[in-house]
C-alpha positions as CSV (number, residue, x, y, z in Angstrom):
1,M,0.0,0.0,0.0
2,T,1.4,3.4,-0.9
3,W,1.1,6.6,1.0
4,P,-1.3,8.4,-1.4
5,V,-3.7,5.4,-1.1
6,L,-3.4,5.4,2.7
7,I,-4.0,9.2,2.9
8,T,-7.0,9.0,0.6
9,L,-8.5,6.2,2.6
10,A,-8.0,8.2,5.8
11,I,-9.6,11.3,4.3
12,L,-12.6,9.3,3.0
13,T,-13.1,7.5,6.3
14,F,-13.1,10.9,8.1
15,A,-15.5,12.3,5.5
16,F,-18.0,9.4,5.9
17,K,-17.9,9.6,9.6
18,A,-18.5,13.3,9.6
19,A,-21.3,13.1,7.1
20,G,-23.7,11.3,9.4
21,P,-23.9,13.9,12.1
22,M,-24.0,16.7,9.5
23,I,-26.8,15.1,7.5
24,F,-29.0,13.9,10.4
25,A,-28.2,16.7,13.0
26,K,-31.6,18.5,12.6
27,R,-33.9,15.7,11.7
28,P,-34.6,12.2,12.9
29,M,-33.2,9.2,11.2
30,P,-35.6,7.3,8.9
31,A,-37.1,4.3,10.6
32,W,-35.6,1.8,8.1
33,L,-32.1,3.2,8.6
34,D,-32.5,3.3,12.3
35,D,-33.3,-0.4,12.4
36,I,-30.2,-1.2,10.3
37,V,-28.0,1.0,12.5
38,R,-29.3,-0.6,15.6
39,I,-28.7,-4.2,14.4
40,L,-25.4,-3.7,12.5
41,P,-23.1,-4.1,15.6
42,L,-24.7,-7.5,16.2
43,A,-23.4,-8.7,12.9
44,I,-20.1,-6.8,13.0
45,Y,-18.8,-7.8,16.4
46,P,-19.0,-11.5,16.1
47,A,-17.3,-11.3,12.7
48,L,-14.5,-9.2,14.1
49,V,-14.0,-11.6,17.0
50,A,-14.1,-14.7,14.8
51,S,-11.6,-13.4,12.4
52,S,-9.2,-12.4,15.1
53,V,-9.6,-15.6,17.1
54,F,-9.5,-18.2,14.3
55,G,-7.6,-16.3,11.6
56,S,-4.0,-16.6,10.8
57,P,-1.8,-16.2,7.7
58,E,-2.0,-20.0,7.2
59,G,-5.8,-20.1,7.3
60,V,-8.1,-21.1,10.1
61,T,-6.4,-22.1,13.4
62,F,-7.5,-23.3,16.8
63,D,-5.3,-22.2,19.6
64,A,-5.3,-20.5,23.0
65,R,-7.3,-17.6,21.7
66,A,-10.3,-19.9,20.9
67,I,-10.2,-21.3,24.4
68,A,-10.1,-17.8,25.8
69,A,-13.0,-16.7,23.6
70,A,-15.0,-19.7,24.9
71,A,-14.2,-18.7,28.5
72,V,-15.3,-15.1,27.9
73,L,-18.5,-16.3,26.2
74,V,-19.3,-18.5,29.2
75,L,-18.7,-15.5,31.5
76,V,-21.0,-13.2,29.5
77,I,-23.8,-15.9,29.3
78,L,-23.6,-16.6,33.1
79,V,-23.3,-13.0,34.3
80,R,-25.5,-11.3,31.8
81,K,-24.2,-7.9,32.7
82,R,-21.7,-5.5,31.2
83,V,-18.5,-7.0,32.3
84,F,-16.2,-5.7,29.5
85,G,-13.2,-5.0,31.7
86,F,-13.4,-8.3,33.5
87,A,-14.0,-10.2,30.2
88,M,-10.9,-8.6,28.7
89,L,-8.8,-9.6,31.7
90,L,-10.2,-13.1,31.7
91,G,-9.5,-13.5,28.0
92,A,-5.9,-12.4,28.5
93,V,-5.3,-14.6,31.6
94,V,-6.8,-17.7,29.9
95,T,-4.8,-17.1,26.8
96,A,-1.6,-16.7,28.8
97,G,-2.3,-19.7,30.9
98,V,-3.0,-22.0,28.0
99,R,0.1,-20.8,26.2
100,A,2.2,-21.3,29.4
101,L,0.9,-24.8,29.8
102,F,0.9,-26.0,26.2
103,G,3.2,-23.6,24.4
104,P,2.4,-21.2,21.6
């Protein structure tokens, strides 16, 4: 990737992020768009987690990150509250523990 491409992408990203508040600042969002915006994180977050947990340059892998993701999922299901900080800590501790016991 070259610098002009990177700078262009940064400028376009900023423009798209700034366009939303400028366009919808004085009027309510349409109902159809509000539904999409409300549901979109439910699709994006699992995709980001799955790609970072199971993805590698060689393809799909199963390692300590998958075990940590499972532990965090169990925590979130059992507690059913917003425990983001504790979930991050649990994921890091489980990943480190599995790697310490079984290697990278």
